[in-house]
MARTORGU-262037 format. One record per residue (C-alpha): residue number from 0; x, y, z. Coordinates in steps of 0.02 Angstrom, whole numbers. Last residue first. Example, Ala and Ser with C-alpha at 12.3 -4.5 7.8 and 13.67 -1.06 7.14 Angstrom:
// residues 2
REC    i       u       v       w
REC    1     684     -53     357
REC    0     615    -225     390
END
This chain:
// residues 447
REC    i       u       v       w
REC  446   -1482    -153    1129
REC  445   -1636     -65    1201
REC  444   -1568     -75    1379
REC  443   -1419      29    1319
REC  442   -1528     185    1313
REC  441   -1404     307    1388
REC  440   -1414     429    1242
REC  439   -1235     395    1183
REC  438   -1262     207    1205
REC  437   -1422     209    1101
REC  436   -1337     316     969
REC  435   -1186     200     959
REC  434   -1299      47     943
REC  433   -1404     122     804
REC  432   -1262     196     702
REC  431   -1156      39     722
REC  430   -1307     -64     666
REC  429   -1327      44     510
REC  428   -1141      27     472
REC  427   -1154    -162     489
REC  426   -1306    -165     373
REC  425   -1210     -66     242
REC  424   -1050    -169     261
REC  423   -1134    -339     279
REC  422   -1246    -325     125
REC  421   -1307    -503      92
REC  420   -1284    -567     270
REC  419   -1299    -758     268
REC  418   -1124    -786     337
REC  417   -1058    -960     301
REC  416    -986   -1062     444
REC  415    -830   -1170     441
REC  414    -777   -1296     575
REC  413    -602   -1362     537
REC  412    -527   -1488     415
REC  411    -457   -1356     297
REC  410    -458   -1453     133
REC  409    -620   -1550     156
REC  408    -708   -1403     235
REC  407    -652   -1291      92
REC  406    -723   -1413     -37
REC  405    -888   -1430      55
REC  404    -908   -1241      63
REC  403    -868   -1219    -121
REC  402    -993   -1356    -168
REC  401   -1127   -1275     -59
REC  400   -1110   -1114    -159
REC  399   -1144    -965     -44
REC  398    -955    -960     -22
REC  397    -941    -889    -197
REC  396   -1055    -743    -153
REC  395    -949    -675     -11
REC  394    -915    -721     170
REC  393    -843    -870     262
REC  392    -834    -877     451
REC  391    -691    -975     529
REC  390    -671   -1098     673
REC  389    -569   -1130     830
REC  388    -412   -1035     779
REC  387    -278   -1032     915
REC  386    -214    -855     942
REC  385     -42    -777     963
REC  384     -58    -656     818
REC  383     101    -724     737
REC  382      32    -900     747
REC  381    -142    -854     687
REC  380     -69    -764     536
REC  379      43    -912     494
REC  378    -103   -1034     498
REC  377    -211    -919     393
REC  376     -76    -900     262
REC  375     -51   -1088     252
REC  374    -240   -1115     242
REC  373    -257    -985     103
REC  372    -122   -1074       2
REC  371    -209   -1241      31
REC  370    -377   -1172     -29
REC  369    -303   -1090    -184
REC  368    -200   -1244    -227
REC  367    -350   -1359    -210
REC  366    -450   -1236    -314
REC  365    -323   -1245    -455
REC  364    -297   -1434    -453
REC  363    -483   -1467    -442
REC  362    -529   -1348    -582
REC  361    -392   -1409    -698
REC  360    -437   -1592    -673
REC  359    -623   -1556    -692
REC  358    -587   -1472    -860
REC  357    -510   -1636    -922
REC  356    -328   -1683    -958
REC  355    -310   -1816   -1090
REC  354    -129   -1776   -1133
REC  353     -28   -1708    -987
REC  352     -28   -1537    -905
REC  351     128   -1531    -798
REC  350     108   -1349    -746
REC  349     -37   -1226    -735
REC  348       7   -1043    -702
REC  347     -88    -907    -610
REC  346    -144    -726    -618
REC  345     -20    -657    -743
REC  344     148    -566    -733
REC  343      61    -401    -694
REC  342     -25    -496    -553
REC  341     140    -498    -457
REC  340     137    -635    -326
REC  339      83    -754    -463
REC  338     -19    -907    -411
REC  337      59   -1077    -447
REC  336     -28   -1238    -499
REC  335      23   -1420    -513
REC  334     -46   -1571    -609
REC  333      31   -1738    -558
REC  332    -108   -1794    -439
REC  331    -236   -1786    -578
REC  330    -394   -1890    -545
REC  329    -478   -1818    -389
REC  328    -654   -1887    -377
REC  327    -783   -1759    -432
REC  326    -825   -1617    -311
REC  325    -751   -1476    -415
REC  324    -832   -1539    -575
REC  323   -1004   -1488    -511
REC  322    -931   -1321    -458
REC  321    -871   -1286    -635
REC  320   -1031   -1356    -712
REC  319   -1134   -1227    -616
REC  318   -1015   -1078    -637
REC  317   -1060   -1043    -819
REC  316    -940    -916    -898
REC  315    -919   -1014   -1059
REC  314    -870   -1167    -958
REC  313    -682   -1192    -981
REC  312    -604   -1023   -1013
REC  311    -740    -913    -938
REC  310    -767   -1020    -783
REC  309    -579   -1040    -757
REC  308    -555    -851    -769
REC  307    -694    -821    -642
REC  306    -609    -943    -523
REC  305    -444    -851    -544
REC  304    -522    -679    -519
REC  303    -607    -737    -359
REC  302    -445    -811    -291
REC  301    -339    -654    -317
REC  300    -251    -665    -148
REC  299    -270    -540      -6
REC  298    -199    -532     171
REC  297    -269    -453     328
REC  296    -211    -448     507
REC  295    -332    -367     628
REC  294    -283    -280     788
REC  293    -369    -247     953
REC  292    -311    -106    1069
REC  291    -477     -13    1055
REC  290    -611    -122     974
REC  289    -681     -85     800
REC  288    -523    -159     724
REC  287    -353     -76     701
REC  286    -236    -120     559
REC  285    -101    -245     510
REC  284     -78    -286     325
REC  283       8    -451     289
REC  282     147    -463     158
REC  281     202    -633     224
REC  280     380    -572     253
REC  279     316    -419     346
REC  278     205    -528     456
REC  277     356    -632     506
REC  276     458    -482     564
REC  275     302    -394     630
REC  274     260    -523     764
REC  273      81    -467     794
REC  272      21    -342     925
REC  271     -91    -450    1033
REC  270    -279    -433    1053
REC  269    -301    -530     890
REC  268    -421    -533     744
REC  267    -376    -634     588
REC  266    -433    -580     415
REC  265    -415    -671     249
REC  264    -465    -579      91
REC  263    -500    -676     -68
REC  262    -501    -558    -214
REC  261    -638    -515    -338
REC  260    -756    -565    -198
REC  259    -709    -699     -75
REC  258    -710    -665     112
REC  257    -622    -769     242
REC  256    -642    -720     424
REC  255    -556    -785     581
REC  254    -578    -724     760
REC  253    -757    -786     775
REC  252    -931    -738     838
REC  251   -1065    -776     707
REC  250   -1207    -649     710
REC  249   -1120    -497     784
REC  248    -960    -562     705
REC  247   -1037    -536     532
REC  246   -1076    -353     563
REC  245    -903    -318     634
REC  244    -822    -409     487
REC  243    -918    -296     366
REC  242    -866    -139     460
REC  241    -684    -196     459
REC  240    -683    -238     273
REC  239    -771     -74     234
REC  238    -638      30     323
REC  237    -723     140     452
REC  236    -884     181     543
REC  235    -878     335     654
REC  234   -1045     399     717
REC  233   -1146     538     635
REC  232   -1279     627     738
REC  231   -1464     666     755
REC  230   -1487     774     910
REC  229   -1675     789     886
REC  228   -1734     662     754
REC  227   -1706     726     578
REC  226   -1838     732     440
REC  225   -1746     729     275
REC  224   -1801     857     144
REC  223   -1638     954     147
REC  222   -1495     840     200
REC  221   -1342     949     231
REC  220   -1452    1097     281
REC  219   -1502    1012     444
REC  218   -1321     990     497
REC  217   -1300     817     573
REC  216   -1228     820     748
REC  215   -1046     773     772
REC  214    -915     639     742
REC  213    -975     527     883
REC  212    -864     378     919
REC  211    -930     207     864
REC  210    -773     152     771
REC  209    -622     244     840
REC  208    -573     424     803
REC  207    -419     505     725
REC  206    -413     693     697
REC  205    -395     731     513
REC  204    -234     712     417
REC  203    -147     848     316
REC  202    -119     940     481
REC  201      30     825     513
REC  200     123     919     373
REC  199     207     810     243
REC  198     389     826     185
REC  197     405     638     155
REC  196     554     615     271
REC  195     479     732     401
REC  194     309     648     396
REC  193     391     478     417
REC  192     501     535     562
REC  191     348     617     644
REC  190     235     465     647
REC  189      60     539     666
REC  188     -24     464     821
REC  187    -118     300     838
REC  186       3     250     978
REC  185      23      69     921
REC  184      -6      89     734
REC  183     106     243     719
REC  182      27     340     576
REC  181     105     398     411
REC  180      86     234     316
REC  179     -77     307     246
REC  178    -161     138     274
REC  177    -155     181     460
REC  176    -294     307     429
REC  175    -432     185     387
REC  174    -466      76     540
REC  173    -437     226     656
REC  172    -570     321     561
REC  171    -524     498     514
REC  170    -627     647     576
REC  169    -661     821     506
REC  168    -816     907     573
REC  167    -944    1007     471
REC  166   -1075     876     515
REC  165   -1146     797     356
REC  164   -1022     862     229
REC  163    -881     824     351
REC  162    -943     646     376
REC  161    -948     625     186
REC  160    -766     683     171
REC  159    -705     572     313
REC  158    -790     420     236
REC  157    -717     461      66
REC  156    -538     468     129
REC  155    -457     634     170
REC  154    -299     732     127
REC  153    -313     903     205
REC  152    -268    1085     174
REC  151    -206    1065      -4
REC  150    -187    1234     -91
REC  149       1    1231    -119
REC  148      -9    1054    -188
REC  147    -137    1109    -317
REC  146     -20    1241    -391
REC  145     128    1122    -378
REC  144      38     996    -488
REC  143     164     870    -556
REC  142     288     844    -413
REC  141     176     890    -267
REC  140      32     788    -339
REC  139     146     638    -364
REC  138     211     655    -187
REC  137      32     650    -123
REC  136      -1     492    -222
REC  135     161     404    -178
REC  134     154     437      10
REC  133     -36     408      18
REC  132     -42     231     -51
REC  131     -73     168    -228
REC  130     111     129    -264
REC  129     123       2    -123
REC  128     230       3      34
REC  127     201    -134     162
REC  126      85     -82     302
REC  125      87    -109     491
REC  124     141      72     514
REC  123     277      62     647
REC  122     345    -115     629
REC  121     324     -91     441
REC  120     447      53     450
REC  119     588     -56     516
REC  118     540    -206     410
REC  117     567     -97     258
REC  116     434     -47     130
REC  115     434     137     176
REC  114     624     135     172
REC  113     626      48       3
REC  112     504     177     -67
REC  111     612     318      -1
REC  110     770     247     -81
REC  109     684     213    -247
REC  108     631     395    -251
REC  107     447     434    -238
REC  106     357     508    -388
REC  105     335     346    -485
REC  104     286     360    -669
REC  103     129     293    -753
REC  102      16     338    -606
REC  101     -62     184    -529
REC  100    -240     118    -540
REC   99    -325     -14    -431
REC   98    -362     111    -293
REC   97    -453     230    -411
REC   96    -363     399    -422
REC   95    -455     513    -304
REC   94    -510     685    -363
REC   93    -412     847    -347
REC   92    -469    1015    -278
REC   91    -615     952    -174
REC   90    -685    1097     -73
REC   89    -666    1084     115
REC   88    -645    1272     137
REC   87    -459    1255     179
REC   86    -434    1154      19
REC   85    -470     971     -11
REC   84    -363     832     -85
REC   83    -450     665    -105
REC   82    -417     491     -37
REC   81    -438     316    -107
REC   80    -289     226     -28
REC   79    -387     258     132
REC   78    -483     100      92
REC   77    -659      77      25
REC   76    -801     141     133
REC   75    -906     106     287
REC   74   -1017     245     350
REC   73   -1124     279     504
REC   72   -1282     382     519
REC   71   -1395     427     666
REC   70   -1569     481     719
REC   69   -1669     496     557
REC   68   -1845     548     604
REC   67   -2004     444     587
REC   66   -2005     259     543
REC   65   -2148     256     417
REC   64   -2050     352     285
REC   63   -1897     240     294
REC   62   -1913     153     123
REC   61   -1993     304      38
REC   60   -1964     483      95
REC   59   -1809     442     196
REC   58   -1739     340      52
REC   57   -1766     482     -72
REC   56   -1672     604      40
REC   55   -1533     478      67
REC   54   -1523     451    -121
REC   53   -1503     638    -153
REC   52   -1363     644     -23
REC   51   -1272     497    -100
REC   50   -1271     563    -277
REC   49   -1210     736    -224
REC   48   -1084     659    -106
REC   47   -1014     542    -240
REC   46    -999     688    -360
REC   45    -902     790    -231
REC   44    -794     640    -184
REC   43    -737     618    -364
REC   42    -680     440    -403
REC   41    -548     426    -538
REC   40    -505     306    -680
REC   39    -352     335    -789
REC   38    -334     360    -977
REC   37    -284     542    -960
REC   36    -440     577    -857
REC   35    -591     465    -834
REC   34    -732     489    -708
REC   33    -824     370    -592
REC   32    -990     376    -501
REC   31   -1024     226    -387
REC   30   -1171     133    -462
REC   29   -1331     113    -363
REC   28   -1403      11    -220
REC   27   -1548      39     -99
REC   26   -1570     -96      32
REC   25   -1739    -121     115
REC   24   -1761     -98     302
REC   23   -1672    -196     437
REC   22   -1763    -221     603
REC   21   -1667    -160     757
REC   20   -1811     -97     865
REC   19   -1772      85     822
REC   18   -1778      36     638
REC   17   -1630       0     526
REC   16   -1596      85     361
REC   15   -1491      29     215
REC   14   -1380     120      92
REC   13   -1271      44     -44
REC   12   -1146     130    -157
REC   11   -1083      21    -298
REC   10    -926     -15    -400
REC    9    -782      22    -281
REC    8    -889      34    -126
REC    7    -965     171     -21
REC    6   -1070      75     106
REC    5   -1190     183     206
REC    4   -1291     134     359
REC    3   -1439     237     416
REC    2   -1537     237     579
REC    1   -1723     255     613
REC    0   -1842     347     727
END
């Protein structure tokens, strides 16, 4: 038998199998389908499912052929901000506007947006209000497409939609659904005052389940051509950042994660409900982890974009000389850097640039600022989470550079470890599928 992990990401979908003994199989990777409409980018869950299901069939007949029947699947996917409207039959009636896009005109009133963004509401939802979240996007559909609004039975993220296609059951991951701002983070129940103020029905959201819970058995007809092990089932995965952190922590136990991709995303795990007054000021997201009653604080800065911009401006896109310059002796104490809170105003600014400045000066000043800013955020997050950080695990391609690791160690002055997992979300989902299935079938001794 074998187990399948799925990672539905912004640019790529990745699938990877894992054998009964726990050995990872090859990764299969392909572009996430996108569509354009009125100058905006959308993801269509129906198209994603069609692409994904055909790839699962091919994977079972090639990479996993020697392993026997497929026993379980789990899925990690981009945030609940990417959700689709489905009717009572489960058919997609409106695609998902890509999470980095916003509609040209706001549908929520200024008063409602301010309420959703208030400290009072943040203490309930753990989320600051942003224009790509459920309240704005559903309100936009109601305002501009009354015919579609009348047909909406549920509002589901891509993981929920794929699980429904596989099992016929609707479930929402506990690490996804709080991004809707409509769920009480402590009780994990729909927050009635929010639903009432927004005019949303609680039935719009699927039943909430924690990572590792069984969604249901896989319908044979959902994957024609795939040999299924008896009782093959789908187990809840969740938000890709959570699934990836779960995979990394299995190898490198820690409470602190720092991942650099396009953005740098800091995560701190805590068993305590954080101090929401301070967390609100920092703009930290609070969500559930893979453990009941455990929380994760997350905060993003555009570090990856800034480093890419430096490489393009100063080194014709070549990262090698950039990182070589990073470790030269510091020569420009007067140069200062600021990162914009609002990316629409620009990524970052360089100040006090004097005559004779060299690329190494700009690189060092900028990456020093990025590292120090991340350290301040990390320190605050640990304080409000009531934990003392012992170390941190670094993830992402930029942290595979030894120069980047040495620079962070010099700025942070704490033990740092680099994860070697190349596809943590897909491999993490596969491991969740395997471990959950073994527990469900009383075979824990094989873990």
